C-alpha positions in Angstrom: 6.4 -17.6 44.8 5.0 -14.7 46.9 5.6 -11.4 45.9 7.1 -10.2 48.8 9.5 -13.0 49.0 11.0 -11.9 45.9 11.1 -8.4 47.4 9.5 -7.0 44.1 10.0 -2.8 44.0 7.7 -1.4 40.9 8.0 2.6 39.8 5.2 4.7 39.1 7.6 6.5 37.1 10.2 6.0 33.8 14.1 6.2 35.8 15.7 9.6 34.3 18.6 7.4 32.5 16.3 5.3 30.2 18.1 4.4 27.5 15.3 2.4 26.2 11.8 2.0 26.0 13.3 -1.6 27.0 14.9 -0.4 29.4 12.5 1.7 31.4 10.0 -1.2 31.3 12.1 -3.5 33.3 13.0 -0.8 35.6 9.3 0.2 36.6 8.0 -3.2 36.4 11.6 -4.3 38.8 13.2 -6.7 37.0 16.6 -4.7 37.2 17.8 -1.9 38.8 18.5 1.8 38.0 21.5 0.7 38.2 21.1 -2.5 35.1 22.0 -5.0 37.6 19.5 -8.0 38.3 17.0 -8.4 40.5 15.4 -12.0 42.0 12.7 -11.3 39.9 14.7 -10.7 36.7 16.8 -14.4 38.1 12.9 -16.1 36.9 12.8 -14.9 33.2 14.0 -18.1 30.9 17.2 -17.7 29.5 16.6 -19.0 26.1 13.8 -17.3 24.1 14.9 -16.7 20.9 11.4 -17.7 19.6 9.7 -14.9 21.2 12.8 -12.5 19.8 13.1 -11.4 16.2 17.2 -11.8 15.9 19.9 -12.8 13.5 22.3 -15.0 13.7 24.8 -17.2 12.4 26.5 -20.5 13.6 28.5 -18.7 16.6 26.5 -15.9 17.9 22.8 -14.9 18.1 21.9 -10.5 18.2 19.2 -8.9 18.4 18.8 -5.4 16.8 17.9 -2.4 18.4 19.4 1.1 17.9 21.0 1.6 20.9 23.1 -1.9 20.0 26.7 -2.0 21.5 28.1 -4.0 18.3 27.3 -3.5 14.5 26.7 -6.5 12.3 26.7 -7.0 9.0 23.5 -8.5 7.8 22.0 -10.1 4.3 17.7 -9.8 4.1 18.2 -12.0 1.3 20.0 -15.0 2.7 20.5 -14.2 6.0 24.3 -14.1 6.1 24.8 -12.6 9.6 28.3 -11.4 11.0 30.1 -9.0 13.6 31.4 -5.6 11.2 34.5 -6.5 11.9 34.8 -9.8 10.2 31.9 -10.1 7.8 33.1 -10.8 4.2 31.5 -9.1 0.9 32.4 -9.8 -2.8 35.0 -7.7 -3.9 35.0 -5.6 -7.7 38.3 -4.8 -9.6 38.3 -1.2 -9.8 40.1 -1.3 -13.2 40.9 -3.9 -15.8 43.4 -1.9 -17.3 47.3 -2.9 -18.3 49.6 -2.3 -16.7 51.6 0.5 -16.7 55.6 1.8 -16.2 55.8 3.0 -13.0 56.6 6.7 -11.8 58.3 8.4 -9.3 56.1 11.4 -8.9 57.0 14.7 -6.7 53.4 15.1 -4.4 53.8 17.9 -1.4 51.8 18.0 1.4 50.3 14.7 0.4 50.6 12.3 3.4 47.2 11.0 3.3 45.0 8.8 0.8 42.3 11.6 0.6 45.2 14.3 -0.1 46.8 12.3 -2.8 43.8 11.3 -4.9 42.7 14.9 -5.1 46.4 16.2 -5.8 46.8 13.8 -8.9 43.0 14.0 -10.0 42.4 10.1 -9.4 39.5 8.2 -7.4 40.8 6.9 -4.0 40.3 2.9 -5.9 43.1 3.7 -7.4 45.5 3.9 -5.2 46.9 1.5 -1.8 46.4 2.7 1.7 49.7 2.0 3.9 49.8 0.4 7.3 52.3 -0.5 9.7 52.1 -3.0 12.5 54.3 -4.7 15.1 53.5 -7.9 16.3 53.6 -8.4 19.8 55.1 -12.2 20.2 58.1 -11.4 18.4 58.5 -7.6 17.4 58.0 -8.4 13.8 57.6 -5.5 11.2 54.3 -6.3 9.9 53.3 -4.1 6.4 49.5 -3.8 5.5 48.6 -2.8 1.8 44.6 -2.2 1.2 42.6 -0.1 -1.1 42.9 3.8 -0.8 39.3 3.5 -0.4 38.9 0.8 2.0 39.7 0.2 6.0 41.7 -2.3 7.7 40.0 -4.8 9.8 42.1 -5.0 12.8 40.1 -8.2 13.8 40.9 -9.9 10.7 44.9 -8.7 10.9 44.6 -10.1 14.2 43.1 -13.5 13.2 46.0 -13.7 10.6 49.2 -13.1 12.6 48.4 -12.4 16.6 48.0 -10.0 18.9 49.6 -6.4 17.6 50.5 -2.6 18.3 51.1 0.6 15.9 54.7 0.6 14.4 56.7 2.8 16.2 58.4 5.8 14.5 61.5 4.0 14.8 60.3 0.8 14.0 59.3 1.9 10.9 62.1 4.1 10.0 64.4 0.7 10.3 62.1 -1.0 7.9 63.1 1.5 5.5 59.4 2.7 5.3 58.5 6.7 5.6 55.1 7.4 7.7 52.7 8.9 4.9 54.6 8.3 2.2 54.9 4.4 2.5 54.5 1.7 0.1 55.6 -2.1 0.5 58.6 -1.4 -1.9 62.0 -1.6 -1.2 61.2 -2.7 2.5 63.8 -4.8 4.8 62.9 -7.2 7.6 59.4 -6.7 7.3 56.0 -8.7 7.0 54.5 -7.8 4.0 50.9 -8.6 3.6 48.6 -7.3 1.0 44.7 -7.5 0.5 43.4 -10.2 -1.4 41.8 -7.0 -3.7 45.2 -5.7 -4.2 46.5 -8.3 -6.8 43.5 -7.2 -8.7 44.2 -3.7 -8.5 46.5 -2.3 -11.3 48.4 0.6 -11.5 48.5 1.8 -7.8 49.2 5.1 -6.6 51.5 4.4 -3.7 54.0 5.6 -1.2 57.4 5.9 -2.7 59.2 5.8 1.3 60.2 9.1 0.8 58.7 12.6 2.1 56.6 14.0 -0.4 57.1 11.3 -3.1 54.6 9.1 -4.6 54.8 6.3 -7.2 52.0 6.1 -10.2 51.1 2.9 -11.4 52.3 -0.1 -9.0 51.5 -3.3 -9.2 51.3 -6.3 -7.0 53.6 -9.0 -8.3 55.6 -7.2 -11.1 57.0 -3.9 -7.9 56.5 -6.0 -5.0 55.4 -9.1 -3.3 54.1 -10.2 -0.2 53.8 -13.1 2.6 50.3 -13.2 2.6 47.1 -12.5 0.9 44.1 -12.3 2.5 41.1 -10.9 3.1 42.0 -7.6 6.0 39.2 -5.0 4.9 36.3 -4.0 6.7 32.5 -4.4 5.4 29.8 -1.4 5.3 26.9 -0.8 4.5 25.7 -1.3 0.7 28.4 -3.8 -0.1 27.7 -6.8 -1.9 26.8 -9.9 -0.1 29.8 -13.3 -0.8 26.8 -15.3 -0.9 24.0 -14.0 -2.6 24.6 -10.9 -4.2 22.1 -8.7 -2.3 23.5 -5.3 -1.4 23.9 -5.6 2.7 22.9 -3.8 5.9 24.6 -2.5 8.9 22.8 -2.7 12.1 23.9 -2.2 15.6 22.5 -5.2 17.9 23.1 -6.4 21.0 25.0 -9.8 21.8 22.7 -12.4 22.9 24.4 -15.7 23.3 27.4 -17.7 21.7 28.8 -20.9 22.1 30.1 -20.3 25.6 28.5 -17.6 26.8 24.8 -16.2 27.4 24.0 -12.8 28.1 21.0 -12.6 30.0 21.1 -8.9 31.1 21.0 -8.7 26.7 18.5 -10.8 26.7 16.2 -9.4 29.1 16.5 -6.2 27.4 15.4 -7.8 24.4 12.1 -9.1 25.5 11.1 -6.0 27.2 12.3 -4.2 23.9 9.9 -7.0 22.1 6.6 -7.1 24.3 5.4 -4.3 25.9 2.0 -2.1 25.3 0.9 1.2 27.6 0.5 -0.4 30.7 3.8 -2.5 31.0 5.6 -5.5 29.9 3.5 -8.0 28.0 6.1 -11.6 28.5 4.7 -14.6 26.4 4.6 -17.9 28.0 7.9 -19.2 27.0 9.6 -16.1 29.0 7.4 -15.1 31.7 8.9 -15.7 34.7 5.7 -17.0 36.2 2.7 -18.6 34.1 0.1 -16.7 36.3 -0.3 -13.3 38.8 -2.7 -13.8 41.7 -4.0 -11.4 43.8 -6.8 -11.0 46.0 -8.9 -8.1 46.6 -9.9 -7.8 50.4 -13.3 -8.1 51.1 -16.0 -7.7 54.0 -17.6 -10.8 54.2 -15.3 -13.6 52.9 -12.1 -13.8 54.0 -10.5 -14.0 50.5 -7.3 -14.2 51.2 -7.7 -17.1 52.3 -9.2 -18.6 49.4 -6.3 -17.3 47.4 -3.7 -19.2 49.6 -5.4 -21.8 48.6 -5.8 -21.6 44.8 -2.1 -20.9 45.6 -1.5 -24.0 46.7 -3.4 -26.1 44.4 -1.8 -24.1 41.2 1.7 -25.0 43.0 1.0 -28.7 43.3 -0.1 -28.6 39.6 3.1 -27.1 38.3 1.7 -24.1 37.3 4.4 -21.4 37.8 2.9 -18.6 39.9 3.4 -15.4 41.3 0.9 -14.6 44.1 0.5 -10.8 45.6 0.5 -11.5 49.2 0.1 -7.9 50.2 -2.4 -5.5 51.5 -2.2 -3.0 49.1 -5.2 -1.3 47.1 -6.9 -3.2 44.0 -5.8 -0.2 42.1 -2.0 -0.8 42.7 -2.6 -4.6 42.0 -3.7 -4.6 39.2 -1.3 -1.5 38.2 2.0 -4.1 39.1 0.2 -7.0 37.2 -0.5 -5.0 34.3 3.6 -4.0 34.1 5.0 -7.1 35.4 3.5 -8.9 32.4 2.9 -12.5 33.4 0.3 -13.5 30.6 -3.1 -14.5 33.0 -4.0 -12.7 35.8 -6.4 -14.5 38.8 -8.5 -12.2 41.5 -10.1 -13.3 43.7 -12.8 -11.2 45.1 -15.8 -11.0 47.3 -18.0 -10.5 44.3 -17.1 -13.7 42.3 -16.7 -16.2 45.4 -20.4 -15.1 46.7 -21.1 -17.2 42.9 -17.7 -19.6 43.6 -15.9 -18.0 41.1 -12.8 -15.8 40.4 -11.8 -13.5 37.7 -9.8 -14.4 34.9 -7.6 -12.3 32.3 -4.7 -12.7 30.0 -2.8 -9.8 30.2 -3.1 -9.2 25.9 -7.1 -9.2 26.3 -9.5 -6.1 26.9 -11.7 -8.0 29.7 -11.9 -10.3 32.3 -13.5 -13.6 32.5 -15.1 -15.0 35.6 -14.4 -19.0 36.0 -16.1 -21.7 38.3 -13.3 -22.2 41.2 -13.7 -25.9 40.3 -13.1 -25.3 36.7 -10.3 -22.7 36.9 -7.4 -25.5 37.0 -8.3 -27.2 34.0 -8.5 -23.6 32.5 -4.9 -22.8 33.5 -3.6 -25.5 31.9 -4.8 -25.3 28.5 -4.3 -21.2 28.0 
């Protein structure tokens, strides 16, 4: 294709809204606009280019790690287990193996949070039970969830278990016999009780007494209450133990590149630019570059370099070599700079000095120096690079 046909607009400076190096280079090279809209040049980039990007993945989704990523991914560097934070699993360890103790109701004034309760009782948060209350949208069923006090509920896991939900209202909480801030599953009515799978392994937890300012000590699943469902409900965090190999898990910000049903092309472009650039511009590999060759001519005084460049352009196209022909009447320096910005793997320069020897200048984007290649060898040279 020709440069002017794509209406490529390169920029001399990085955009003021640059959120990463890759984004800045994409704007400067004309692959996207400052408003993150993909240009005709950007649309030429290959969509499936995972081999040229450092990715992490599972069977459902592929991610590109980046500090400005919009999602959080749990990853094991040892066995490569990878999952979105809200769905990731980890190996859970019971806090205590002590025998079951008698339940005890105690006054706990102003202890409506796990932190305040643990401080008041002088126990670790691991020895408390956290209560969360929702209502299922489909049938208005009140749902009472119990997780260990040091852990946080994953609403994504809960939705996978019961369907769409919303936070329970004060009236719904009261109608079930619970008291916000002092709630437990003990003595509830018309409630669907769901507990995290660590709760049955956690003896003698402090939990609400469903009475303001009171808690129970030593509540135990099975003796004091039961549940309709036991399942994994909690969020995984950095440092938790990998469920597959026992390694410490990492929390990585990332972009989603592909799922089974979608390709996020704007994220693929950004991942490519983050991975492949230098101080002059983009350095896309051949597998991902919009074109294999950046063809340009330098106007001459004695030889019509544009005519020879047109001839080379037609030859390369007929040979199925993807070529971007910079057909502008611009200074050589401008074209060289734009070639570096756009980052095609190979640059071919048609100049008068070379043509006098029946040669053209050929330079790999990654090379420091250019080579002079005879015209009759150019096609084979480009096919084999």
